[in-house]
mmCIF file as gemmi writes it, N, C-alpha and C atoms, coordinates in Angstrom:
data_model
loop_
_atom_site.group_PDB
_atom_site.id
_atom_site.type_symbol
_atom_site.label_atom_id
_atom_site.label_alt_id
_atom_site.label_comp_id
_atom_site.label_asym_id
_atom_site.label_entity_id
_atom_site.label_seq_id
_atom_site.pdbx_PDB_ins_code
_atom_site.Cartn_x
_atom_site.Cartn_y
_atom_site.Cartn_z
_atom_site.occupancy
_atom_site.B_iso_or_equiv
_atom_site.pdbx_formal_charge
_atom_site.auth_seq_id
_atom_site.auth_asym_id
_atom_site.pdbx_PDB_model_num
ATOM 1 N N . GLY Axp A 1 ? 100.511 -46.415 26.379 1 0 ? 1 A 1
ATOM 2 C CA . GLY Axp A 1 ? 99.531 -47.214 27.069 1 0 ? 1 A 1
ATOM 3 C C . GLY Axp A 1 ? 99.863 -47.383 28.528 1 0 ? 1 A 1
ATOM 4 N N . GLU Axp A 2 ? 99.713 -48.615 28.938 1 0 ? 2 A 1
ATOM 5 C CA . GLU Axp A 2 ? 99.891 -48.925 30.357 1 0 ? 2 A 1
ATOM 6 C C . GLU Axp A 2 ? 101.355 -48.892 30.778 1 0 ? 2 A 1
ATOM 7 N N . LEU Axp A 3 ? 102.234 -49.051 29.823 1 0 ? 3 A 1
ATOM 8 C CA . LEU Axp A 3 ? 103.659 -49.031 30.161 1 0 ? 3 A 1
ATOM 9 C C . LEU Axp A 3 ? 104.078 -47.674 30.709 1 0 ? 3 A 1
ATOM 10 N N . LYS Axp A 4 ? 103.432 -46.604 30.268 1 0 ? 4 A 1
ATOM 11 C CA . LYS Axp A 4 ? 103.724 -45.267 30.775 1 0 ? 4 A 1
ATOM 12 C C . LYS Axp A 4 ? 103.412 -45.183 32.272 1 0 ? 4 A 1
ATOM 13 N N . PHE Axp A 5 ? 102.3 -45.797 32.681 1 0 ? 5 A 1
ATOM 14 C CA . PHE Axp A 5 ? 101.922 -45.773 34.097 1 0 ? 5 A 1
ATOM 15 C C . PHE Axp A 5 ? 102.882 -46.609 34.943 1 0 ? 5 A 1
ATOM 16 N N . VAL Axp A 6 ? 103.339 -47.714 34.399 1 0 ? 6 A 1
ATOM 17 C CA . VAL Axp A 6 ? 104.308 -48.55 35.116 1 0 ? 6 A 1
ATOM 18 C C . VAL Axp A 6 ? 105.618 -47.784 35.287 1 0 ? 6 A 1
ATOM 19 N N . GLY Axp A 7 ? 106.05 -47.109 34.239 1 0 ? 7 A 1
ATOM 20 C CA . GLY Axp A 7 ? 107.275 -46.31 34.319 1 0 ? 7 A 1
ATOM 21 C C . GLY Axp A 7 ? 107.149 -45.181 35.327 1 0 ? 7 A 1
ATOM 22 N N . ALA Axp A 8 ? 105.978 -44.54 35.349 1 0 ? 8 A 1
ATOM 23 C CA . ALA Axp A 8 ? 105.755 -43.466 36.321 1 0 ? 8 A 1
ATOM 24 C C . ALA Axp A 8 ? 105.77 -44.009 37.742 1 0 ? 8 A 1
ATOM 25 N N . ALA Axp A 9 ? 105.162 -45.167 37.944 1 0 ? 9 A 1
ATOM 26 C CA . ALA Axp A 9 ? 105.136 -45.767 39.281 1 0 ? 9 A 1
ATOM 27 C C . ALA Axp A 9 ? 106.54 -46.164 39.731 1 0 ? 9 A 1
ATOM 28 N N . VAL Axp A 10 ? 107.315 -46.722 38.836 1 0 ? 10 A 1
ATOM 29 C CA . VAL Axp A 10 ? 108.695 -47.098 39.18 1 0 ? 10 A 1
ATOM 30 C C . VAL Axp A 10 ? 109.529 -45.85 39.48 1 0 ? 10 A 1
ATOM 31 N N . GLY Axp A 11 ? 109.352 -44.814 38.68 1 0 ? 11 A 1
ATOM 32 C CA . GLY Axp A 11 ? 110.086 -43.568 38.922 1 0 ? 11 A 1
ATOM 33 C C . GLY Axp A 11 ? 109.738 -42.953 40.266 1 0 ? 11 A 1
ATOM 34 N N . MET Axp A 12 ? 108.459 -42.942 40.596 1 0 ? 12 A 1
ATOM 35 C CA . MET Axp A 12 ? 108.04 -42.379 41.882 1 0 ? 12 A 1
ATOM 36 C C . MET Axp A 12 ? 108.528 -43.246 43.031 1 0 ? 12 A 1
ATOM 37 N N . ALA Axp A 13 ? 108.525 -44.563 42.837 1 0 ? 13 A 1
ATOM 38 C CA . ALA Axp A 13 ? 109.019 -45.464 43.879 1 0 ? 13 A 1
ATOM 39 C C . ALA Axp A 13 ? 110.502 -45.232 44.147 1 0 ? 13 A 1
ATOM 40 N N . ILE Axp A 14 ? 111.27 -45.069 43.101 1 0 ? 14 A 1
ATOM 41 C CA . ILE Axp A 14 ? 112.708 -44.814 43.265 1 0 ? 14 A 1
ATOM 42 C C . ILE Axp A 14 ? 112.92 -43.472 43.957 1 0 ? 14 A 1
ATOM 43 N N . ALA Axp A 15 ? 112.208 -42.448 43.506 1 0 ? 15 A 1
ATOM 44 C CA . ALA Axp A 15 ? 112.362 -41.123 44.112 1 0 ? 15 A 1
ATOM 45 C C . ALA Axp A 15 ? 111.964 -41.138 45.587 1 0 ? 15 A 1
ATOM 46 N N . SER Axp A 16 ? 110.85 -41.792 45.898 1 0 ? 16 A 1
ATOM 47 C CA . SER Axp A 16 ? 110.39 -41.832 47.288 1 0 ? 16 A 1
ATOM 48 C C . SER Axp A 16 ? 111.334 -42.637 48.167 1 0 ? 16 A 1
ATOM 49 N N . GLY Axp A 17 ? 111.813 -43.754 47.656 1 0 ? 17 A 1
ATOM 50 C CA . GLY Axp A 17 ? 112.725 -44.586 48.435 1 0 ? 17 A 1
ATOM 51 C C . GLY Axp A 17 ? 114.031 -43.871 48.745 1 0 ? 17 A 1
ATOM 52 N N . LEU Axp A 18 ? 114.603 -43.243 47.737 1 0 ? 18 A 1
ATOM 53 C CA . LEU Axp A 18 ? 115.858 -42.521 47.957 1 0 ? 18 A 1
ATOM 54 C C . LEU Axp A 18 ? 115.64 -41.294 48.834 1 0 ? 18 A 1
ATOM 55 N N . CYS Axp A 19 ? 114.473 -40.675 48.717 1 0 ? 19 A 1
ATOM 56 C CA . CYS Axp A 19 ? 114.128 -39.539 49.571 1 0 ? 19 A 1
ATOM 57 C C . CYS Axp A 19 ? 114.079 -40.003 51.03 1 0 ? 19 A 1
ATOM 58 N N . GLY Axp A 20 ? 113.455 -41.138 51.259 1 0 ? 20 A 1
ATOM 59 C CA . GLY Axp A 20 ? 113.386 -41.684 52.616 1 0 ? 20 A 1
ATOM 60 C C . GLY Axp A 20 ? 114.754 -42.019 53.177 1 0 ? 20 A 1
ATOM 61 N N . LEU Axp A 21 ? 115.611 -42.591 52.347 1 0 ? 21 A 1
ATOM 62 C CA . LEU Axp A 21 ? 116.97 -42.899 52.804 1 0 ? 21 A 1
ATOM 63 C C . LEU Axp A 21 ? 117.736 -41.619 53.155 1 0 ? 21 A 1
ATOM 64 N N . GLY Axp A 22 ? 117.597 -40.61 52.316 1 0 ? 22 A 1
ATOM 65 C CA . GLY Axp A 22 ? 118.274 -39.342 52.576 1 0 ? 22 A 1
ATOM 66 C C . GLY Axp A 22 ? 117.773 -38.669 53.838 1 0 ? 22 A 1
ATOM 67 N N . GLN Axp A 23 ? 116.46 -38.693 54.046 1 0 ? 23 A 1
ATOM 68 C CA . GLN Axp A 23 ? 115.896 -38.083 55.246 1 0 ? 23 A 1
ATOM 69 C C . GLN Axp A 23 ? 116.325 -38.845 56.495 1 0 ? 23 A 1
ATOM 70 N N . GLY Axp A 24 ? 116.375 -40.158 56.406 1 0 ? 24 A 1
ATOM 71 C CA . GLY Axp A 24 ? 116.824 -40.954 57.551 1 0 ? 24 A 1
ATOM 72 C C . GLY Axp A 24 ? 118.258 -40.64 57.932 1 0 ? 24 A 1
ATOM 73 N N . LYS Axp A 25 ? 119.116 -40.522 56.93 1 0 ? 25 A 1
ATOM 74 C CA . LYS Axp A 25 ? 120.519 -40.189 57.211 1 0 ? 25 A 1
ATOM 75 C C . LYS Axp A 25 ? 120.644 -38.789 57.79 1 0 ? 25 A 1
ATOM 76 N N . ALA Axp A 26 ? 119.854 -37.847 57.282 1 0 ? 26 A 1
ATOM 77 C CA . ALA Axp A 26 ? 119.904 -36.471 57.782 1 0 ? 26 A 1
ATOM 78 C C . ALA Axp A 26 ? 119.451 -36.398 59.236 1 0 ? 26 A 1
ATOM 79 N N . VAL Axp A 27 ? 118.36 -37.082 59.556 1 0 ? 27 A 1
ATOM 80 C CA . VAL Axp A 27 ? 117.853 -37.063 60.935 1 0 ? 27 A 1
ATOM 81 C C . VAL Axp A 27 ? 118.825 -37.761 61.88 1 0 ? 27 A 1
ATOM 82 N N . ALA Axp A 28 ? 119.407 -38.871 61.437 1 0 ? 28 A 1
ATOM 83 C CA . ALA Axp A 28 ? 120.378 -39.571 62.278 1 0 ? 28 A 1
ATOM 84 C C . ALA Axp A 28 ? 121.601 -38.697 62.55 1 0 ? 28 A 1
ATOM 85 N N . SER Axp A 29 ? 122.068 -38.006 61.528 1 0 ? 29 A 1
ATOM 86 C CA . SER Axp A 29 ? 123.23 -37.126 61.705 1 0 ? 29 A 1
ATOM 87 C C . SER Axp A 29 ? 122.899 -35.951 62.618 1 0 ? 29 A 1
ATOM 88 N N . ALA Axp A 30 ? 121.684 -35.399 62.477 1 0 ? 30 A 1
ATOM 89 C CA . ALA Axp A 30 ? 121.29 -34.285 63.344 1 0 ? 30 A 1
ATOM 90 C C . ALA Axp A 30 ? 121.156 -34.742 64.793 1 0 ? 30 A 1
ATOM 91 N N . ALA Axp A 31 ? 120.597 -35.922 64.996 1 0 ? 31 A 1
ATOM 92 C CA . ALA Axp A 31 ? 120.468 -36.443 66.361 1 0 ? 31 A 1
ATOM 93 C C . ALA Axp A 31 ? 121.844 -36.662 66.99 1 0 ? 31 A 1
ATOM 94 N N . GLU Axp A 32 ? 122.772 -37.18 66.204 1 0 ? 32 A 1
ATOM 95 C CA . GLU Axp A 32 ? 124.134 -37.382 66.715 1 0 ? 32 A 1
ATOM 96 C C . GLU Axp A 32 ? 124.803 -36.043 67.019 1 0 ? 32 A 1
ATOM 97 N N . ALA Axp A 33 ? 124.579 -35.05 66.179 1 0 ? 33 A 1
ATOM 98 C CA . ALA Axp A 33 ? 125.172 -33.726 66.397 1 0 ? 33 A 1
ATOM 99 C C . ALA Axp A 33 ? 124.625 -33.083 67.663 1 0 ? 33 A 1
ATOM 100 N N . VAL Axp A 34 ? 123.316 -33.223 67.903 1 0 ? 34 A 1
ATOM 101 C CA . VAL Axp A 34 ? 122.722 -32.653 69.124 1 0 ? 34 A 1
ATOM 102 C C . VAL Axp A 34 ? 123.223 -33.409 70.347 1 0 ? 34 A 1
ATOM 103 N N . ALA Axp A 35 ? 123.417 -34.71 70.209 1 0 ? 35 A 1
ATOM 104 C CA . ALA Axp A 35 ? 123.94 -35.493 71.331 1 0 ? 35 A 1
ATOM 105 C C . ALA Axp A 35 ? 125.365 -35.067 71.688 1 0 ? 35 A 1
ATOM 106 N N . ARG Axp A 36 ? 126.136 -34.685 70.685 1 0 ? 36 A 1
ATOM 107 C CA . ARG Axp A 36 ? 127.51 -34.255 70.937 1 0 ? 36 A 1
ATOM 108 C C . ARG Axp A 36 ? 127.577 -32.827 71.477 1 0 ? 36 A 1
ATOM 109 N N . ASN Axp A 37 ? 126.648 -31.979 71.01 1 0 ? 37 A 1
ATOM 110 C CA . ASN Axp A 37 ? 126.684 -30.573 71.407 1 0 ? 37 A 1
ATOM 111 C C . ASN Axp A 37 ? 125.246 -30.07 71.611 1 0 ? 37 A 1
ATOM 112 N N . PRO Axp A 38 ? 124.673 -30.309 72.786 1 0 ? 38 A 1
ATOM 113 C CA . PRO Axp A 38 ? 123.274 -29.909 73.009 1 0 ? 38 A 1
ATOM 114 C C . PRO Axp A 38 ? 123.043 -28.401 72.916 1 0 ? 38 A 1
ATOM 115 N N . ALA Axp A 39 ? 124.056 -27.605 73.157 1 0 ? 39 A 1
ATOM 116 C CA . ALA Axp A 39 ? 123.886 -26.153 73.106 1 0 ? 39 A 1
ATOM 117 C C . ALA Axp A 39 ? 123.596 -25.668 71.688 1 0 ? 39 A 1
ATOM 118 N N . ALA Axp A 40 ? 124.01 -26.425 70.698 1 0 ? 40 A 1
ATOM 119 C CA . ALA Axp A 40 ? 123.797 -26.03 69.303 1 0 ? 40 A 1
ATOM 120 C C . ALA Axp A 40 ? 122.508 -26.614 68.739 1 0 ? 40 A 1
ATOM 121 N N . GLY Axp A 41 ? 121.644 -27.11 69.593 1 0 ? 41 A 1
ATOM 122 C CA . GLY Axp A 41 ? 120.434 -27.799 69.142 1 0 ? 41 A 1
ATOM 123 C C . GLY Axp A 41 ? 119.527 -26.968 68.264 1 0 ? 41 A 1
ATOM 124 N N . SER Axp A 42 ? 119.338 -25.705 68.608 1 0 ? 42 A 1
ATOM 125 C CA . SER Axp A 42 ? 118.408 -24.888 67.821 1 0 ? 42 A 1
ATOM 126 C C . SER Axp A 42 ? 118.936 -24.614 66.411 1 0 ? 42 A 1
ATOM 127 N N . SER Axp A 43 ? 120.227 -24.351 66.284 1 0 ? 43 A 1
ATOM 128 C CA . SER Axp A 43 ? 120.77 -24.112 64.944 1 0 ? 43 A 1
ATOM 129 C C . SER Axp A 43 ? 120.804 -25.404 64.124 1 0 ? 43 A 1
ATOM 130 N N . ILE Axp A 44 ? 121.065 -26.524 64.797 1 0 ? 44 A 1
ATOM 131 C CA . ILE Axp A 44 ? 121.044 -27.811 64.102 1 0 ? 44 A 1
ATOM 132 C C . ILE Axp A 44 ? 119.628 -28.127 63.636 1 0 ? 44 A 1
ATOM 133 N N . GLN Axp A 45 ? 118.643 -27.829 64.473 1 0 ? 45 A 1
ATOM 134 C CA . GLN Axp A 45 ? 117.256 -28.084 64.104 1 0 ? 45 A 1
ATOM 135 C C . GLN Axp A 45 ? 116.841 -27.242 62.902 1 0 ? 45 A 1
ATOM 136 N N . THR Axp A 46 ? 117.274 -25.994 62.871 1 0 ? 46 A 1
ATOM 137 C CA . THR Axp A 46 ? 116.96 -25.124 61.738 1 0 ? 46 A 1
ATOM 138 C C . THR Axp A 46 ? 117.549 -25.68 60.448 1 0 ? 46 A 1
ATOM 139 N N . LEU Axp A 47 ? 118.805 -26.079 60.501 1 0 ? 47 A 1
ATOM 140 C CA . LEU Axp A 47 ? 119.445 -26.653 59.316 1 0 ? 47 A 1
ATOM 141 C C . LEU Axp A 47 ? 118.799 -27.978 58.93 1 0 ? 47 A 1
ATOM 142 N N . LEU Axp A 48 ? 118.389 -28.763 59.911 1 0 ? 48 A 1
ATOM 143 C CA . LEU Axp A 48 ? 117.747 -30.044 59.63 1 0 ? 48 A 1
ATOM 144 C C . LEU Axp A 48 ? 116.43 -29.839 58.893 1 0 ? 48 A 1
ATOM 145 N N . VAL Axp A 49 ? 115.601 -28.927 59.379 1 0 ? 49 A 1
ATOM 146 C CA . VAL Axp A 49 ? 114.309 -28.672 58.737 1 0 ? 49 A 1
ATOM 147 C C . VAL Axp A 49 ? 114.508 -28.149 57.32 1 0 ? 49 A 1
ATOM 148 N N . LEU Axp A 50 ? 115.471 -27.279 57.123 1 0 ? 50 A 1
ATOM 149 C CA . LEU Axp A 50 ? 115.767 -26.763 55.792 1 0 ? 50 A 1
ATOM 150 C C . LEU Axp A 50 ? 116.225 -27.894 54.866 1 0 ? 50 A 1
ATOM 151 N N . GLY Axp A 51 ? 117.114 -28.728 55.369 1 0 ? 51 A 1
ATOM 152 C CA . GLY Axp A 51 ? 117.602 -29.858 54.571 1 0 ? 51 A 1
ATOM 153 C C . GLY Axp A 51 ? 116.497 -30.85 54.241 1 0 ? 51 A 1
ATOM 154 N N . LEU Axp A 52 ? 115.639 -31.149 55.217 1 0 ? 52 A 1
ATOM 155 C CA . LEU Axp A 52 ? 114.535 -32.073 54.959 1 0 ? 52 A 1
ATOM 156 C C . LEU Axp A 52 ? 113.567 -31.51 53.925 1 0 ? 52 A 1
ATOM 157 N N . ALA Axp A 53 ? 113.356 -30.208 53.953 1 0 ? 53 A 1
ATOM 158 C CA . ALA Axp A 53 ? 112.478 -29.586 52.956 1 0 ? 53 A 1
ATOM 159 C C . ALA Axp A 53 ? 113.069 -29.729 51.553 1 0 ? 53 A 1
ATOM 160 N N . PHE Axp A 54 ? 114.38 -29.535 51.42 1 0 ? 54 A 1
ATOM 161 C CA . PHE Axp A 54 ? 115.015 -29.702 50.112 1 0 ? 54 A 1
ATOM 162 C C . PHE Axp A 54 ? 114.949 -31.148 49.643 1 0 ? 54 A 1
ATOM 163 N N . ILE Axp A 55 ? 115.173 -32.087 50.551 1 0 ? 55 A 1
ATOM 164 C CA . ILE Axp A 55 ? 115.113 -33.501 50.186 1 0 ? 55 A 1
ATOM 165 C C . ILE Axp A 55 ? 113.699 -33.873 49.749 1 0 ? 55 A 1
ATOM 166 N N . GLU Axp A 56 ? 112.712 -33.421 50.5 1 0 ? 56 A 1
ATOM 167 C CA . GLU Axp A 56 ? 111.32 -33.738 50.168 1 0 ? 56 A 1
ATOM 168 C C . GLU Axp A 56 ? 110.91 -33.089 48.853 1 0 ? 56 A 1
ATOM 169 N N . SER Axp A 57 ? 111.482 -31.94 48.529 1 0 ? 57 A 1
ATOM 170 C CA . SER Axp A 57 ? 111.122 -31.275 47.273 1 0 ? 57 A 1
ATOM 171 C C . SER Axp A 57 ? 111.516 -32.12 46.071 1 0 ? 57 A 1
ATOM 172 N N . LEU Axp A 58 ? 112.547 -32.939 46.199 1 0 ? 58 A 1
ATOM 173 C CA . LEU Axp A 58 ? 112.934 -33.806 45.081 1 0 ? 58 A 1
ATOM 174 C C . LEU Axp A 58 ? 111.825 -34.797 44.758 1 0 ? 58 A 1
ATOM 175 N N . ALA Axp A 59 ? 111.215 -35.395 45.772 1 0 ? 59 A 1
ATOM 176 C CA . ALA Axp A 59 ? 110.108 -36.313 45.533 1 0 ? 59 A 1
ATOM 177 C C . ALA Axp A 59 ? 108.895 -35.57 44.981 1 0 ? 59 A 1
ATOM 178 N N . LEU Axp A 60 ? 108.648 -34.373 45.473 1 0 ? 60 A 1
ATOM 179 C CA . LEU Axp A 60 ? 107.51 -33.607 44.968 1 0 ? 60 A 1
ATOM 180 C C . LEU Axp A 60 ? 107.718 -33.187 43.518 1 0 ? 60 A 1
ATOM 181 N N . PHE Axp A 61 ? 108.953 -32.834 43.142 1 0 ? 61 A 1
ATOM 182 C CA . PHE Axp A 61 ? 109.234 -32.499 41.753 1 0 ? 61 A 1
ATOM 183 C C . PHE Axp A 61 ? 109.018 -33.71 40.861 1 0 ? 61 A 1
ATOM 184 N N . THR Axp A 62 ? 109.394 -34.883 41.34 1 0 ? 62 A 1
ATOM 185 C CA . THR Axp A 62 ? 109.158 -36.109 40.576 1 0 ? 62 A 1
ATOM 186 C C . THR Axp A 62 ? 107.67 -36.323 40.368 1 0 ? 62 A 1
ATOM 187 N N . LEU Axp A 63 ? 106.877 -36.105 41.419 1 0 ? 63 A 1
ATOM 188 C CA . LEU Axp A 63 ? 105.436 -36.259 41.315 1 0 ? 63 A 1
ATOM 189 C C . LEU Axp A 63 ? 104.846 -35.266 40.324 1 0 ? 63 A 1
ATOM 190 N N . VAL Axp A 64 ? 105.319 -34.04 40.347 1 0 ? 64 A 1
ATOM 191 C CA . VAL Axp A 64 ? 104.829 -33.029 39.407 1 0 ? 64 A 1
ATOM 192 C C . VAL Axp A 64 ? 105.173 -33.416 37.97 1 0 ? 64 A 1
ATOM 193 N N . ILE Axp A 65 ? 106.392 -33.914 37.751 1 0 ? 65 A 1
ATOM 194 C CA . ILE Axp A 65 ? 106.796 -34.327 36.415 1 0 ? 65 A 1
ATOM 195 C C . ILE Axp A 65 ? 105.942 -35.488 35.929 1 0 ? 65 A 1
ATOM 196 N N . ILE Axp A 66 ? 105.633 -36.435 36.824 1 0 ? 66 A 1
ATOM 197 C CA . ILE Axp A 66 ? 104.796 -37.57 36.448 1 0 ? 66 A 1
ATOM 198 C C . ILE Axp A 66 ? 103.409 -37.091 36.034 1 0 ? 66 A 1
ATOM 199 N N . PHE Axp A 67 ? 102.82 -36.166 36.798 1 0 ? 67 A 1
ATOM 200 C CA . PHE Axp A 67 ? 101.496 -35.674 36.446 1 0 ? 67 A 1
ATOM 201 C C . PHE Axp A 67 ? 101.523 -34.796 35.201 1 0 ? 67 A 1
ATOM 202 N N . ALA Axp A 68 ? 102.655 -34.148 34.933 1 0 ? 68 A 1
ATOM 203 C CA . ALA Axp A 68 ? 102.764 -33.308 33.753 1 0 ? 68 A 1
ATOM 204 C C . ALA Axp A 68 ? 102.827 -34.142 32.471 1 0 ? 68 A 1
ATOM 205 N N . LYS Axp A 69 ? 103.359 -35.322 32.579 1 0 ? 69 A 1
ATOM 206 C CA . LYS Axp A 69 ? 103.471 -36.204 31.401 1 0 ? 69 A 1
ATOM 207 C C . LYS Axp A 69 ? 102.142 -36.818 31.155 1 0 ? 69 A 1
């Protein structure tokens, strides 16, 4: 019944919240790395975008699992 929807909402909330925390830490670390070594900015940006895509995929996988159930 309705408990399934509450569980799905809580699961998505946890996944989204932790995803946001992970992305914030990744961006903060990348900004600090560029501040320390501006010449490496392009390679840091490439790794940052790749890392953010992997982090975001965790939330998207959670959403897919919720809709699959």
